Structure formats: structure tokens, C-alpha cells
C-alpha positions in Angstrom: 0.0 0.0 0.0 2.8 2.4 0.9 4.6 1.7 -2.4 1.4 2.4 -4.3 1.0 5.8 -2.5 4.6 6.7 -3.2 4.2 5.8 -6.8 1.1 7.9 -7.1 2.8 10.9 -5.5 5.7 10.6 -8.0 3.3 10.4 -10.9 1.4 13.4 -9.7 4.6 15.5 -9.4 5.6 14.5 -12.9 2.2 15.5 -14.2 2.3 18.9 -12.5 5.8 19.5 -13.9 4.6 18.5 -17.4 1.6 20.8 -17.2 3.6 23.8 -16.0 3.2 26.6 -18.6 6.1 28.8 -17.5 9.5 28.3 -15.8 11.6 30.9 -14.0 15.1 32.2 -13.6 15.4 33.7 -10.1 18.4 36.0 -9.9 20.1 37.8 -7.0 22.8 40.4 -7.8 23.1 42.1 -4.4 25.4 44.9 -5.6 23.0 45.9 -8.4 19.7 47.0 -7.0 17.0 48.7 -9.1 18.4 47.3 -12.4 16.5 46.4 -15.5 16.9 42.8 -16.9 16.0 41.3 -20.3 16.0 37.7 -21.3 16.5 37.4 -25.0 16.2 34.2 -27.0 16.0 33.2 -30.7 13.3 32.4 -33.1 14.9 31.0 -36.2 17.4 33.6 -37.6 16.1 36.5 -35.4 16.6 37.4 -31.8 13.5 37.7 -29.7 12.6 39.1 -26.2 11.4 36.4 -23.8 11.0 38.3 -20.6 11.8 41.5 -18.7 12.1 42.3 -15.0 13.2 45.0 -12.6 15.3 44.1 -9.5 14.4 45.4 -6.1 16.4 47.2 -3.5 17.9 43.8 -2.4 19.0 43.1 -6.0 16.6 40.2 -6.5 14.6 39.7 -9.7 12.7 37.0 -11.5 12.3 36.2 -15.2 9.9 33.8 -16.8 10.1 31.7 -20.0 7.4 29.5 -21.6 7.6 25.7 -21.3 7.4 25.6 -25.1 10.8 27.4 -25.4 13.7 25.0 -25.6 16.9 26.7 -26.6 19.4 29.4 -25.8 18.7 32.7 -23.9 21.0 35.6 -23.0 20.6 37.7 -19.9 21.1 41.4 -20.2 21.4 43.8 -17.3 20.8 47.5 -18.1 21.5 46.8 -21.7 24.8 44.9 -21.1 25.2 41.1 -21.8 25.8 39.1 -18.6 25.3 35.4 -19.1 24.0 32.6 -21.4 21.4 30.1 -20.4 20.2 26.8 -22.0 16.5 26.6 -21.3 14.6 23.4 -21.2 11.8 23.2 -18.6 14.0 24.1 -15.6 13.6 26.5 -12.8 17.0 28.2 -12.3 18.4 30.1 -9.4 21.4 32.5 -9.9 23.5 34.4 -7.3 26.3 36.7 -8.5 27.8 39.2 -6.2 30.9 40.3 -8.2 30.0 40.4 -11.9 33.7 40.9 -12.9 34.4 37.4 -11.5 32.6 34.8 -13.6 33.9 31.9 -11.4 32.1 33.5 -8.4 28.7 33.0 -10.1 26.5 30.4 -8.4 23.9 28.8 -10.7 21.7 26.0 -9.5 18.8 24.0 -10.9 20.1 23.6 -14.4 21.5 20.3 -15.6 21.5 21.8 -19.1 23.9 24.6 -18.1 26.2 22.4 -16.0 26.4 19.9 -18.9 27.2 22.8 -21.3 30.0 24.2 -19.0 31.6 20.8 -18.7 31.3 20.2 -22.4 33.0 23.5 -23.3 35.8 22.7 -20.9 36.2 19.3 -22.6 36.3 21.1 -26.0 38.8 23.7 -24.9 41.2 21.2 -23.2 41.0 19.0 -26.3 41.8 21.8 -28.7 44.7 23.0 -26.6 46.3 19.5 -26.5 45.6 19.0 -30.1 47.7 22.0 -31.0 50.7 20.7 -29.1 50.4 17.2 -30.5 50.0 18.5 -34.0 53.3 20.3 -33.5 55.1 17.3 -32.0 54.2 14.6 -34.5 56.3 15.8 -37.4 59.2 16.5 -35.1 59.6 12.8 -34.3 59.7 11.6 -37.9 63.0 9.8 -37.2 61.6 8.2 -34.0 58.8 6.0 -35.2 58.0 4.6 -31.8 57.6 8.0 -30.2 55.8 9.4 -33.2 53.3 6.5 -33.0 52.6 7.3 -29.4 51.9 10.9 -30.3 49.6 9.8 -33.1 47.7 7.5 -30.8 47.3 10.2 -28.3 46.2 12.6 -31.0 43.4 10.2 -32.0 42.3 10.0 -28.3 42.3 13.7 -27.9 40.4 14.3 -31.2 37.7 12.0 -30.0 37.3 13.3 -26.5 34.8 16.0 -27.3 32.7 13.9 -29.7 32.7 11.1 -27.2 31.4 13.5 -24.5 28.5 14.6 -26.8 27.6 11.1 -27.8 27.3 10.1 -24.1 24.7 12.8 -23.4 21.0 11.8 -23.4 18.9 12.9 -26.3 16.5 14.7 -23.9 19.1 17.3 -23.2 19.1 20.3 -25.5 22.8 20.8 -24.7 23.6 17.7 -26.7 22.5 19.4 -30.0 23.9 22.7 -28.9 27.3 21.4 -28.2 27.4 19.3 -31.3 26.6 22.4 -33.4 28.7 24.9 -31.5 31.7 22.7 -31.4 31.5 22.1 -35.1 31.2 25.8 -35.8 34.4 26.4 -33.7 36.3 23.5 -35.3 35.6 23.9 -39.0 37.7 27.1 -39.6 40.7 25.4 -37.8 40.2 22.3 -39.9 40.2 24.4 -43.1 43.4 26.3 -42.1 45.4 23.8 -40.0 43.9 20.4 -39.2 43.0 19.4 -42.7 43.1 15.7 -41.8 40.0 16.0 -39.6 37.9 18.0 -42.2 36.2 14.9 -43.7 34.9 13.9 -40.2 32.9 17.1 -40.1 30.6 16.0 -42.8 28.9 13.2 -40.8 29.0 15.5 -37.7 27.0 18.1 -39.7 24.6 15.4 -40.9 24.0 14.3 -37.3 22.6 17.7 -36.3 18.9 18.0 -35.6 18.1 21.2 -37.4 14.6 21.4 -36.1 15.9 21.3 -32.5 18.1 24.4 -33.3 15.0 26.7 -33.8 15.8 28.6 -30.7 19.6 28.2 -30.7 20.7 31.2 -32.8 23.2 29.1 -34.7 21.7 28.6 -38.2 23.8 31.2 -40.0 27.0 30.1 -38.3 26.6 26.4 -38.9 25.4 26.7 -42.5 28.1 29.3 -43.3 30.8 27.2 -41.6 29.9 24.0 -43.5 29.7 25.8 -46.8 33.1 27.3 -46.3 34.4 23.9 -45.3 33.2 21.8 -48.3 34.1 24.4 -50.9 37.7 23.6 -50.1 37.1 20.0 -51.0 37.8 18.7 -54.5 35.2 20.1 -56.8 33.8 16.7 -57.6 33.0 16.3 -53.9 31.9 19.9 -53.1 28.5 19.9 -55.0 27.4 16.4 -53.9 28.2 17.3 -50.2 26.3 20.7 -50.5 23.3 19.0 -52.2 23.2 16.4 -49.5 23.3 19.1 -46.8 20.6 21.0 -48.5 18.4 17.9 -48.7 18.9 17.3 -45.0 18.0 20.8 -43.8 15.0 21.2 -46.1 13.6 17.8 -45.2 14.0 18.4 -41.4 12.3 21.8 -41.6 9.4 20.7 -43.8 7.0 21.3 -40.9 8.5 24.8 -40.3 7.8 26.4 -43.7 8.6 30.0 -42.7 11.8 29.0 -41.0 12.8 26.8 -44.0 12.2 29.6 -46.4 14.3 32.1 -44.3 17.2 29.7 -44.1 16.9 28.9 -47.8 17.0 32.6 -48.6 20.1 33.1 -46.5 21.9 30.0 -47.9 21.1 30.9 -51.5 22.7 34.3 -51.1 25.8 32.7 -49.5 26.1 30.2 -52.3 25.8 32.9 -55.0 28.4 35.1 -53.2 30.8 32.2 -53.4 30.0 31.5 -57.1 28.6 28.1 -56.1 25.8 28.6 -58.6 25.1 24.9 -59.2 24.3 24.5 -55.5 22.3 27.7 -55.4 20.2 26.4 -58.4 19.7 23.0 -56.6 18.5 24.8 -53.5 16.0 26.9 -55.5 14.7 23.7 -57.0 14.4 21.8 -53.7 12.8 24.8 -51.9 11.0 26.9 -54.6 8.8 28.7 -52.0 11.6 31.0 -50.7 12.1 34.5 -52.1 15.4 34.5 -53.9 15.0 37.6 -56.0 16.0 40.0 -53.3 19.5 38.5 -53.1 20.3 40.6 -56.1 22.8 38.3 -57.7 
């Protein structure tokens, strides 16, 4: 009987959480009373205002966001950017006394944010080690044993960030955000320096859930980065890879016609500016609803 009651209580709690229409960010900046706060998110390619608040004499404030919003938000105080949030049906509490010391910020109630911070640290550590190993490998060309050790370590380091992402549950928005953000950061370096890892970025791009990025603010950066990457490939590979990417994005956004057309419009202009006319023509055929005339090329 007791087990049944406990089970019913758990189910009721879950139902209440599911039915909750809005979630909150409760902040306390004790040294900044009577300040204006804005929580800005994204809707497709545009930034949007989610919530506003005014702190009291004690520096406390509360912002709300809808349960339907899963994505990135940025906190502004008196017009100045302060911090990034990854919102996904969580009630968050934030205490920050010294805004010049980010390490002193205390943020609780957000698994999404904690996972993001850990993921970015994993990424930064991996990229730092990668730079050193990339330098060392050719120096030991005459010492095959040592060079092999460095190459093995290079492989481990290269896979540390992707492995971290793959281990995250699909329910976390952070999984898609880190996958996309990491790829955006890596692609320019792969074009300039780490050319050996460039082919691996193709399946990483194809693994992104573009519908899940509706509120991430990353569409322009990921599409621009991928286009810049594959245009460096041999020409016989460039167009098939671009067409494959176009098919993926258009298909995944088929239930978001306005967003699909906005992205197609942006991508078309980018392709034309790079003289990738065959890909631009293919995009226009696959997504004929978008307005391409105003690109003016």
C-alpha cells in the first residue's frame, strides 16, 4: 500500500511539472539594486525578447520563459550582456555578487547549463592538447615509436569532445547545442590547419537535428561554416556534399515552412556570393517557395 501511494505521488509530481506553462530564472545580484533585466532568445534567424524584470532594493529579480521554449537565452542587465542560459523546462536560481568574477557566479537548478560548461571545458582542453600534438608529430619523424605514441594520443584527444557529446542523453538540448557549437568552432581550424579532420565534419553536420536548433541562434554560423568547409574539398565532392546538406536541412524543416524559407533565402545568397551557382540552383529547385530575388545576384 505504501509503495502504491509513493508511486502515485511521483506520478502526480511529474504530471504537475509537465503541465507547467512557464518556468523561472530567479536572480540575485546584491550589488546591483533597481536594475533592468532582459532575457533574449532566438526564433529562427532572429533574436526575440522572452521576458523582462526589474530588480528590487535587495538586487533580486525573476524572469519567466514559456515551457514551449527549448533553446538558448541571453541575460542582459541595463543593456549589457551578462550570461548565457540553455533553457529546457528548468527553474533556475542564480546568485552573483561580483559580476567581474565569472567563477564566483552560483547557478543551480540547471542540468543543461552544467552539462554545457563541462562540455565546453572538454572542448577547450582537447583543442589545446591538439595544438601541441599537431606540432610534435612531425618533429619525431625519425623516431617511429615516439611518433606512433603521439599519433595514438592525437586520436584519443580528437575523439574526447565527440565522445562526451555522444554520451549525453537525447533529452538534453545541450547535446544538440554542443554538437553544433563545437563544429562551428572546429571547422575554420580544420580548413586552415587540421585538414586531416575535415572529412569527419561531414557526418557531424549530418548528425545535427536542425529542427531542434530553432531557438539556438546558430543557423547562420553552422550553414556558413559548413559551406566554407566543403568548398575547399575537390570540386567533384563539393557539390554532392552541398546538395546532401541542402536535402537534409530542407527535409528536417518541412514542418516549419517559414523558417525553412528564411534559411533557404540566406543560404542561397551565401552560395551565390561564393559563385557556387550549381548548389544555389539546386537549393532553389528543392525549396522553390523561398524569395530568392532580393539577393540581387
